[in-house]
DRENPA-3360 file (N, C-alpha, C; in nm, 2 decimals, always signed):
BEGIN
1 = MKRSLIYC = +1.66/-5.15/+1.52/+1.60/-5.04/+1.45/+1.55/-4.93/+1.54 ~ +1.50/-4.97/+1.65/+1.45/-4.88/+1.75/+1.56/-4.80/+1.82 ~ +1.68/-4.88/+1.84/+1.79/-4.81/+1.90/+1.85/-4.71/+1.81 ~ +1.86/-4.74/+1.68/+1.92/-4.65/+1.59/+1.84/-4.52/+1.57 ~ +1.71/-4.54/+1.58/+1.62/-4.42/+1.58/+1.64/-4.33/+1.70 ~ +1.65/-4.39/+1.82/+1.68/-4.32/+1.94/+1.81/-4.24/+1.93 ~ +1.92/-4.31/+1.88/+2.05/-4.25/+1.86/+2.04/-4.13/+1.77 ~ +1.97/-4.14/+1.66/+1.95/-4.03/+1.56/+1.88/-3.91/+1.63;
9 = CVVILALG = +1.78/-3.94/+1.70/+1.70/-3.83/+1.77/+1.79/-3.76/+1.87 ~ +1.87/-3.84/+1.95/+1.96/-3.78/+2.05/+2.07/-3.69/+1.98 ~ +2.12/-3.74/+1.86/+2.22/-3.66/+1.79/+2.16/-3.53/+1.73 ~ +2.04/-3.54/+1.68/+1.97/-3.42/+1.62/+1.94/-3.32/+1.73 ~ +1.90/-3.37/+1.85/+1.87/-3.28/+1.96/+2.00/-3.22/+2.01 ~ +2.10/-3.29/+2.01/+2.23/-3.24/+2.06/+2.29/-3.13/+1.97 ~ +2.27/-3.15/+1.84/+2.32/-3.05/+1.74/+2.23/-2.92/+1.74 ~ +2.10/-2.94/+1.76/+2.01/-2.83/+1.75/+1.99/-2.75/+1.88;
17 = APGAVAQV = +2.03/-2.81/+1.99/+2.00/-2.75/+2.12/+2.08/-2.62/+2.15 ~ +2.21/-2.61/+2.11/+2.28/-2.48/+2.14/+2.21/-2.36/+2.08 ~ +2.16/-2.37/+1.96/+2.09/-2.26/+1.90/+1.97/-2.22/+1.97 ~ +1.89/-2.32/+2.02/+1.77/-2.29/+2.09/+1.80/-2.23/+2.23 ~ +1.90/-2.27/+2.29/+1.94/-2.22/+2.42/+1.99/-2.08/+2.41 ~ +2.06/-2.05/+2.31/+2.11/-1.91/+2.29/+2.01/-1.81/+2.27 ~ +1.89/-1.85/+2.23/+1.78/-1.75/+2.21/+1.70/-1.72/+2.33 ~ +1.72/-1.80/+2.43/+1.64/-1.78/+2.56/+1.71/-1.67/+2.64;
25 = IPPGGSIY = +1.63/-1.57/+2.68/+1.69/-1.47/+2.77/+1.65/-1.50/+2.91 ~ +1.75/-1.51/+3.00/+1.71/-1.55/+3.14/+1.64/-1.44/+3.21 ~ +1.56/-1.47/+3.31/+1.50/-1.36/+3.39/+1.60/-1.26/+3.45 ~ +1.57/-1.14/+3.44/+1.67/-1.04/+3.49/+1.77/-0.99/+3.39 ~ +1.78/-1.06/+3.28/+1.87/-1.02/+3.17/+2.02/-1.03/+3.21 ~ +2.10/-0.98/+3.12/+2.24/-0.99/+3.14/+2.29/-0.85/+3.19 ~ +2.41/-0.86/+3.26/+2.46/-0.73/+3.31/+2.52/-0.65/+3.19 ~ +2.54/-0.71/+3.08/+2.60/-0.64/+2.96/+2.49/-0.57/+2.88;
33 = NPPLPAPP = +2.37/-0.59/+2.91/+2.26/-0.52/+2.83/+2.27/-0.37/+2.87 ~ +2.25/-0.28/+2.77/+2.25/-0.14/+2.81/+2.12/-0.11/+2.89 ~ +2.12/+0.00/+2.97/+2.00/+0.04/+3.04/+1.89/+0.09/+2.95 ~ +1.77/+0.08/+2.99/+1.66/+0.13/+2.91/+1.66/+0.28/+2.90 ~ +1.63/+0.34/+2.79/+1.63/+0.49/+2.78/+1.52/+0.55/+2.87 ~ +1.54/+0.67/+2.91/+1.44/+0.74/+3.00/+1.31/+0.76/+2.92 ~ +1.20/+0.75/+2.98/+1.07/+0.77/+2.91/+1.06/+0.92/+2.86 ~ +0.99/+0.94/+2.75/+0.97/+1.08/+2.71/+0.89/+1.16/+2.80;
41 = PPPKIEVP = +0.91/+1.29/+2.81/+0.83/+1.37/+2.90/+0.68/+1.37/+2.85 ~ +0.59/+1.39/+2.95/+0.45/+1.39/+2.91/+0.42/+1.51/+2.83 ~ +0.32/+1.50/+2.74/+0.28/+1.61/+2.66/+0.22/+1.72/+2.74 ~ +0.25/+1.84/+2.69/+0.20/+1.96/+2.76/+0.06/+1.99/+2.71 ~ -0.03/+1.99/+2.80/-0.17/+2.01/+2.76/-0.21/+2.15/+2.80 ~ -0.25/+2.23/+2.70/-0.30/+2.37/+2.72/-0.45/+2.38/+2.70 ~ -0.51/+2.45/+2.79/-0.65/+2.47/+2.79/-0.68/+2.58/+2.69 ~ -0.77/+2.56/+2.59/-0.80/+2.67/+2.50/-0.87/+2.78/+2.57;
49 = AIPKMDEL = -0.85/+2.90/+2.51/-0.92/+3.02/+2.57/-1.07/+3.01/+2.54 ~ -1.15/+3.04/+2.64/-1.29/+3.03/+2.63/-1.34/+3.17/+2.59 ~ -1.42/+3.18/+2.48/-1.47/+3.31/+2.44/-1.57/+3.37/+2.54 ~ -1.57/+3.50/+2.55/-1.66/+3.57/+2.64/-1.79/+3.60/+2.56 ~ -1.90/+3.60/+2.63/-2.03/+3.62/+2.56/-2.04/+3.77/+2.51 ~ -1.99/+3.87/+2.58/-2.01/+4.01/+2.54/-1.90/+4.06/+2.46 ~ -1.79/+3.98/+2.44/-1.67/+4.03/+2.37/-1.68/+4.00/+2.22 ~ -1.65/+4.09/+2.14/-1.65/+4.07/+1.99/-1.52/+4.00/+1.95;
57 = PKRSYAPI = -1.53/+3.92/+1.85/-1.41/+3.84/+1.80/-1.30/+3.94/+1.75 ~ -1.18/+3.91/+1.78/-1.07/+3.99/+1.73/-1.05/+3.97/+1.58 ~ -1.03/+4.08/+1.51/-1.02/+4.08/+1.37/-0.88/+4.12/+1.33 ~ -0.84/+4.06/+1.22/-0.71/+4.10/+1.16/-0.73/+4.20/+1.05 ~ -0.67/+4.32/+1.07/-0.69/+4.42/+0.97/-0.57/+4.43/+0.87 ~ -0.50/+4.32/+0.86/-0.39/+4.32/+0.76/-0.44/+4.33/+0.62 ~ -0.38/+4.40/+0.53/-0.43/+4.41/+0.40/-0.42/+4.28/+0.32 ~ -0.53/+4.25/+0.25/-0.53/+4.12/+0.18/-0.50/+4.15/+0.03;
65 = APQKSFGE = -0.41/+4.07/-0.02/-0.36/+4.10/-0.16/-0.48/+4.08/-0.25 ~ -0.50/+4.17/-0.35/-0.62/+4.15/-0.44/-0.59/+4.04/-0.53 ~ -0.70/+3.96/-0.55/-0.69/+3.84/-0.64/-0.72/+3.88/-0.78 ~ -0.66/+3.82/-0.87/-0.69/+3.84/-1.01/-0.82/+3.78/-1.05 ~ -0.89/+3.83/-1.15/-1.02/+3.78/-1.19/-1.00/+3.64/-1.25 ~ -1.10/+3.56/-1.26/-1.10/+3.43/-1.32/-1.05/+3.44/-1.47 ~ -1.10/+3.54/-1.54/-1.05/+3.55/-1.68/-0.91/+3.58/-1.69 ~ -0.85/+3.66/-1.60/-0.71/+3.69/-1.61/-0.63/+3.57/-1.58;
73 = RISKCLDD = -0.67/+3.49/-1.48/-0.60/+3.37/-1.44/-0.60/+3.27/-1.56 ~ -0.72/+3.25/-1.63/-0.73/+3.16/-1.74/-0.64/+3.21/-1.85 ~ -0.63/+3.34/-1.88/-0.54/+3.39/-1.99/-0.40/+3.36/-1.95 ~ -0.36/+3.38/-1.83/-0.22/+3.35/-1.79/-0.19/+3.20/-1.80 ~ -0.28/+3.12/-1.76/-0.26/+2.97/-1.77/-0.26/+2.93/-1.91 ~ -0.34/+2.98/-2.00/-0.34/+2.94/-2.14/-0.20/+2.99/-2.20 ~ -0.15/+3.10/-2.17/-0.02/+3.15/-2.22/+0.09/+3.06/-2.17 ~ +0.08/+3.02/-2.04/+0.19/+2.93/-1.99/+0.18/+2.79/-2.06;
81 = AAASGLGP = +0.06/+2.74/-2.09/+0.05/+2.62/-2.15/+0.10/+2.62/-2.30 ~ +0.07/+2.73/-2.37/+0.11/+2.75/-2.50/+0.26/+2.76/-2.51 ~ +0.32/+2.83/-2.41/+0.47/+2.85/-2.41/+0.54/+2.72/-2.38 ~ +0.47/+2.62/-2.31/+0.54/+2.49/-2.28/+0.51/+2.39/-2.40 ~ +0.44/+2.43/-2.50/+0.42/+2.35/-2.62/+0.31/+2.25/-2.61 ~ +0.21/+2.27/-2.53/+0.09/+2.18/-2.52/+0.00/+2.20/-2.63 ~ -0.07/+2.09/-2.67/-0.17/+2.10/-2.78/-0.30/+2.16/-2.72 ~ -0.40/+2.18/-2.81/-0.52/+2.25/-2.77/-0.60/+2.17/-2.66;
89 = NERATYSR = -0.61/+2.04/-2.67/-0.68/+1.96/-2.56/-0.60/+1.97/-2.43 ~ -0.47/+1.95/-2.44/-0.39/+1.96/-2.31/-0.39/+2.10/-2.25 ~ -0.40/+2.20/-2.34/-0.40/+2.34/-2.29/-0.53/+2.36/-2.21 ~ -0.64/+2.31/-2.26/-0.77/+2.33/-2.19/-0.77/+2.26/-2.06 ~ -0.72/+2.14/-2.05/-0.71/+2.07/-1.92/-0.62/+2.14/-1.83 ~ -0.50/+2.19/-1.88/-0.40/+2.26/-1.79/-0.46/+2.39/-1.74 ~ -0.53/+2.46/-1.83/-0.58/+2.59/-1.78/-0.69/+2.58/-1.68 ~ -0.77/+2.48/-1.70/-0.88/+2.45/-1.59/-0.82/+2.43/-1.46;
97 = NCANR = -0.72/+2.33/-1.46/-0.66/+2.30/-1.33/-0.57/+2.41/-1.27 ~ -0.51/+2.49/-1.36/-0.42/+2.60/-1.32/-0.51/+2.71/-1.26 ~ -0.62/+2.75/-1.32/-0.70/+2.86/-1.28/-0.77/+2.84/-1.15 ~ -0.81/+2.71/-1.12/-0.88/+2.68/-1.00/-0.80/+2.66/-0.88 ~ -0.67/+2.68/-0.89/-0.58/+2.67/-0.77/-0.59/+2.78/-0.68;
% end
């Protein structure tokens, strides 16, 4: 009984060993492995400009597009909601979300 158990263990180890050995990577690796890629370049760090104490902040004088009033936006959103076939409750919800964008 003991001998047959030993034989079974030896057979099981012999059948399972090639798979386990194939997973082990030897130190130094294989000559067929591709070389490692070059490391990425270090990030470029820029120091932000320090504001001067006596200097006024620079302003942009580009014209700003005039915004429509809230009432005009609500009217347009209600018209869009009605055109898409929404009911009164859905229209109210849609117009609130649309006008506040």
